[in-house]
C-alpha positions as CSV (number, residue, x, y, z in Angstrom):
1,X,6.2,-33.1,41.4
2,X,9.3,-31.1,40.1
3,X,9.4,-30.4,36.4
4,X,5.9,-32.2,36.0
5,X,7.6,-35.3,37.3
6,X,7.1,-37.2,40.6
7,X,9.8,-36.4,43.3
8,X,9.0,-36.7,46.8
9,X,5.7,-37.1,48.7
10,X,4.3,-37.5,52.2
11,X,2.5,-40.7,52.9
12,X,1.0,-41.2,56.4
13,X,4.1,-41.2,58.6
14,X,6.7,-41.7,55.9
15,X,8.4,-39.8,53.0
16,X,8.1,-41.5,49.4
17,X,11.3,-40.7,47.3
18,X,11.6,-41.2,43.5
19,X,15.1,-42.2,42.8
20,X,17.8,-43.4,40.3
21,X,17.1,-47.1,40.3
22,X,20.8,-47.7,39.9
23,X,21.0,-46.5,43.3
24,X,18.1,-48.6,44.8
25,X,20.2,-51.4,46.4
26,X,22.6,-48.9,48.2
27,X,19.9,-47.0,49.6
28,X,17.7,-49.6,50.7
29,X,19.9,-50.8,53.3
30,X,19.9,-47.2,55.0
31,X,18.1,-46.8,58.5
32,X,14.7,-46.3,58.0
33,X,14.3,-46.8,54.2
34,X,11.6,-49.5,53.1
35,X,10.6,-50.9,49.7
36,X,7.9,-48.8,48.0
37,X,5.2,-51.3,47.4
38,X,1.8,-49.9,46.8
39,X,0.6,-52.8,44.4
40,X,2.0,-55.5,46.6
41,X,5.3,-55.6,44.6
42,X,8.6,-53.4,45.5
43,X,8.8,-50.6,42.7
44,X,12.5,-50.2,42.0
45,X,12.9,-46.4,42.0
46,X,10.8,-45.5,44.8
47,X,11.4,-46.1,48.4
48,X,9.4,-45.1,51.4
49,X,11.5,-43.4,54.5
50,X,10.2,-43.5,57.8
51,X,9.9,-40.3,59.8
52,X,12.0,-41.6,62.7
53,X,14.7,-41.5,60.1
54,X,14.3,-37.7,59.3
55,X,14.9,-36.6,62.4
56,X,17.5,-33.7,61.1
57,X,17.4,-31.2,58.7
58,X,20.7,-33.1,57.1
59,X,19.0,-36.5,56.6
60,X,15.8,-34.8,55.4
61,X,18.0,-32.9,52.9
62,X,20.0,-36.3,51.9
63,X,16.5,-37.8,51.0
64,X,15.3,-34.7,49.1
65,X,18.3,-34.3,47.4
66,X,18.4,-37.8,46.3
67,X,15.1,-37.3,44.6
68,X,16.1,-34.0,42.9
69,X,19.0,-35.5,41.7
70,X,17.1,-38.2,39.8
71,X,14.3,-35.7,38.8
72,X,17.0,-34.2,36.1
73,X,17.3,-37.1,34.1
74,X,13.8,-38.9,35.2
75,X,11.1,-39.4,32.4
76,X,7.8,-37.9,32.6
77,X,4.9,-40.0,33.6
78,X,2.8,-40.6,30.3
79,X,-0.3,-38.5,30.4
80,X,-3.7,-40.2,30.7
81,X,-5.9,-39.4,28.1
């Protein structure tokens, strides 16, 4: 969480990245990138990146920076009552 908004996370052997939905089609083609589909259907604006595709500091920084870039303009999730 960054600024009370989902940004990145680790799930099993992959990184979850929240990114600008406008960039989704571009990044989904990158090595190790997969749609995030917890519910059975892909969530545009969220992707999983396999650990094998994060084997250098530069590659990891790319995904984290992509998430942080979107975090500045992303709306926070609605608070549950």
